[in-house]
C-alpha positions in Angstrom: 117.8 197.2 -0.9 116.5 193.5 -0.7 118.7 191.2 1.4 119.3 187.5 1.1 121.2 184.5 2.6 120.8 182.3 0.1 119.8 181.8 -3.8 119.2 178.9 -5.7 119.1 179.8 -9.2 117.7 177.3 -11.8 120.5 177.1 -14.4 118.5 178.6 -17.4 118.6 181.8 -15.1 121.8 181.9 -13.9 123.3 183.5 -16.6 120.4 186.3 -16.7 121.3 186.9 -12.7 125.4 186.7 -13.4 125.1 189.1 -16.3 123.6 192.1 -14.0 124.8 191.2 -10.7 127.8 189.4 -9.5 129.4 188.0 -5.8 130.6 190.6 -3.1 132.7 190.3 0.4 133.2 186.6 0.3 134.8 186.8 4.0 132.0 188.3 6.4 128.5 187.7 4.8 126.5 187.0 2.0 126.4 190.0 -0.7 125.7 190.7 -4.4 126.4 193.7 -5.6 125.4 195.5 -9.0 127.6 195.0 -12.1 129.2 197.7 -13.8 128.3 197.8 -17.3 129.0 199.8 -19.8 130.2 203.5 -19.8 128.1 206.2 -21.5 129.8 208.7 -23.3 129.2 211.6 -20.5 130.6 209.3 -17.7 134.1 208.6 -20.3 134.3 212.3 -20.7 134.1 212.7 -16.8 136.4 210.1 -16.3 139.2 211.8 -18.8 138.8 215.3 -17.4 139.8 214.5 -14.0 142.5 212.2 -15.3 146.1 213.0 -15.3 147.4 210.9 -17.3 146.3 213.1 -20.7 149.0 215.6 -18.6 151.5 212.7 -18.0 151.2 212.4 -21.6 152.1 215.1 -22.9 155.1 215.8 -20.5 156.4 212.1 -21.4 156.3 213.0 -25.5 157.9 216.3 -24.5 160.6 214.0 -23.3 163.9 213.9 -25.1 164.9 209.6 -25.7 167.8 210.3 -23.3 165.4 211.5 -20.7 163.2 208.7 -21.1 165.8 206.2 -20.8 167.1 207.3 -17.2 163.6 207.3 -16.3 163.3 203.6 -17.7 166.4 203.0 -15.5 165.7 204.9 -12.6 162.1 203.1 -12.7 163.8 200.0 -12.5 165.3 200.1 -9.5 161.5 200.4 -7.5 161.0 197.1 -9.8 159.0 198.7 -12.8 159.8 197.6 -16.2 159.0 200.7 -18.1 160.2 204.3 -17.9 156.6 205.4 -18.3 155.3 204.0 -15.0 157.8 205.4 -13.6 156.7 209.0 -15.0 153.3 208.6 -14.1 153.3 207.4 -10.5 156.3 210.3 -10.1 153.9 212.9 -11.9 151.2 212.7 -10.7 152.2 212.8 -7.3 153.6 215.6 -8.2 150.9 217.3 -9.8 148.8 216.6 -6.9 151.1 218.5 -4.3 151.5 221.4 -6.5 154.7 221.2 -7.6 156.6 221.4 -10.0 156.8 218.8 -13.7 158.4 217.3 -14.6 161.3 216.7 -12.4 164.7 214.9 -12.8 164.3 210.9 -11.6 166.7 209.8 -9.2 167.5 206.1 -8.5 167.4 206.0 -4.5 163.1 206.7 -4.7 160.3 206.7 -6.2 156.6 208.4 -6.1 155.9 208.2 -2.0 158.1 207.1 0.5 158.3 206.0 4.1 158.6 209.2 6.3 159.6 209.3 10.0 159.3 212.2 11.9 160.1 213.1 15.4 158.5 216.7 16.7 157.3 217.8 19.9 158.3 216.5 23.2 159.1 213.1 21.3 162.8 212.1 21.8 162.8 208.9 19.6 160.6 206.8 17.2 161.0 202.8 16.6 159.2 200.3 14.8 160.0 196.9 13.1 158.7 194.6 10.4 158.3 191.1 11.4 159.4 188.1 9.6 158.8 184.7 11.1 158.6 181.4 9.0 155.3 182.0 7.7 152.5 184.6 7.7 149.6 185.7 5.9 150.1 188.6 3.1 147.2 190.7 1.2 147.3 189.3 -2.5 145.3 190.5 -5.1 143.0 188.0 -6.6 144.3 187.0 -10.4 141.7 188.8 -13.3 140.1 191.5 -10.3 141.4 194.7 -9.8 139.8 195.4 -6.0 139.5 192.6 -5.0 142.2 190.9 -2.3 142.5 187.8 -0.3 145.0 186.8 2.2 147.8 184.0 1.2 149.8 182.4 3.6 153.4 182.8 2.9 155.9 180.2 3.8 159.8 182.0 4.1 162.3 179.4 3.8 164.8 182.0 5.2 168.6 181.0 4.2 171.9 182.8 4.9 173.3 185.5 4.5 170.7 187.9 5.0 170.9 191.5 3.1 169.1 194.2 4.5 169.0 197.9 3.2 167.3 201.0 2.0 167.9 204.3 0.5 167.5 206.8 3.0 167.7 210.4 3.6 167.7 212.1 6.6 167.6 215.9 8.4 167.6 215.0 12.2 169.1 217.3 15.2 170.4 216.1 18.4 168.9 216.4 21.6 172.1 215.9 23.4 173.3 213.1 25.3 173.8 209.6 23.2 171.6 209.9 20.2 171.6 207.0 17.8 170.1 206.6 14.3 169.8 202.7 13.3 168.3 200.5 10.9 168.9 197.3 12.1 167.7 193.4 12.0 167.8 190.8 14.6 168.0 187.1 13.5 166.0 184.6 16.0 167.9 181.5 16.0 167.7 178.0 18.4 171.1 176.0 19.1 171.4 173.1 21.3 168.3 174.0 22.8 169.2 177.6 23.5 167.1 180.2 21.9 169.7 183.0 20.4 169.5 186.6 18.6 171.9 187.4 16.2 172.2 191.3 15.6 173.4 193.3 12.5 172.9 197.2 13.2 173.1 199.6 10.1 174.2 203.1 11.4 172.9 205.9 9.7 173.8 209.8 8.9 171.9 212.7 11.0 172.1 214.6 8.4 172.5 213.8 4.8 171.3 213.8 1.1 169.7 210.8 -0.2 172.0 207.5 -0.7 172.2 203.8 -0.2 172.7 201.5 2.3 173.3 197.7 2.4 175.2 195.1 4.6 174.8 191.4 4.8 174.6 188.8 8.0 175.4 185.4 8.4 177.2 183.0 10.4 174.6 182.0 12.8 174.3 179.0 14.3 171.2 176.7 14.7 167.8 176.5 13.4 166.9 179.8 12.0 163.7 180.3 13.4 162.4 183.9 11.9 163.8 187.2 12.2 163.0 191.2 12.4 164.0 194.3 11.0 164.2 197.4 13.1 164.3 201.4 12.4 165.0 203.2 15.5 166.0 207.2 16.2 166.6 208.0 19.4 167.9 211.3 21.1 167.0 213.4 18.0 164.6 215.3 16.4 163.6 216.1 12.4 162.6 213.7 9.7 164.2 210.3 8.3 162.7 209.3 4.8 163.1 206.2 3.1 162.4 203.7 -0.2 163.5 200.7 -1.7 163.5 198.3 1.1 165.7 195.6 0.7 165.4 192.4 2.7 167.4 189.4 0.4 167.6 186.2 1.0 167.4 183.4 -1.8 167.8 185.5 -4.2 164.3 187.1 -3.5 163.3 190.7 -1.6 161.1 189.3 1.1 160.3 193.1 2.2 156.7 193.5 2.8 155.5 197.2 1.0 159.1 197.7 -0.3 158.2 200.6 -2.0 156.8 202.1 0.8 153.5 202.7 -0.7 151.4 202.1 2.8 154.0 202.0 5.4 151.3 202.3 8.1 148.8 200.2 6.5 147.2 197.4 9.3 144.9 194.7 8.4 141.1 194.3 9.9 138.0 192.3 9.8 138.2 189.4 7.7 141.8 190.3 7.2 143.1 190.4 10.8 145.9 187.4 10.6 147.8 190.0 8.3 150.2 191.5 9.9 150.9 195.1 9.7 153.4 196.4 7.7 155.6 198.5 10.3 154.3 197.8 13.6 155.5 200.9 15.7 157.3 199.6 18.8 158.3 203.8 20.3 155.6 206.1 19.2 155.2 209.0 21.8 153.2 212.3 20.9 154.2 214.6 18.8 155.8 211.5 16.7 154.4 209.4 13.3 155.0 207.5 10.9 153.1 207.3 7.7 153.8 207.4 3.7 154.7 211.0 2.2 156.1 212.7 -1.1 159.8 213.7 0.0 160.2 217.3 -0.6 
């Protein structure tokens, strides 16, 4: 493999160079990689055989117009513009897990969801998502399929702030004074005093899919930021959640609101990007991840 730190290409040779190579890894070190050209017929055939799209297409075509409209309605809750996209996401997730297809769509969840589990000797779990006035996010580079870059986001915090999500729980009390909460802490400064205003939403210990949504307002002073938390204490079992909402100024500011990768962290050149959800209480036997609800 050839290594290089700098290449000086004449104008006449630049077209030939970039025809076969493309720049890569713009953050850590200089690197060029081979540009993917046209796929051979055999490679296209191999990719098609591994793809689940033909199976999804056949299943979609067998649905009635009423059923397809229902998929479109449910997919809109996940921010999708077509029922086909929601159907493919859900169907692929089920096929990969050996579940029956097609299933009945739901307005409460789509594809994988957030999953909190408390087991073993653990008695609690707590995760948080922080929202200061400005922070970095991982954004896709326009025109590139797999290239991302850190982008600074300034969040103009306005009141009221609505928080909520869809959830399903199967929790068993361990005694004492258990609680299961989804809540927000808003940090403000008023007359030189730092203040914290909290809004708590109590979650039912055992319930099928349902939705909660509440608003917080009436906060004095300058709002410096806020954080949202999920805290389960004194229980064992599971909590699933999806369609996370942190609404203010007509924008949903929740990161990874469809819970595609709730325990994702960023390192190396993306170190300044905060994790989607940070573990504050994660004893042995407790974990959180994105998972498909069964």
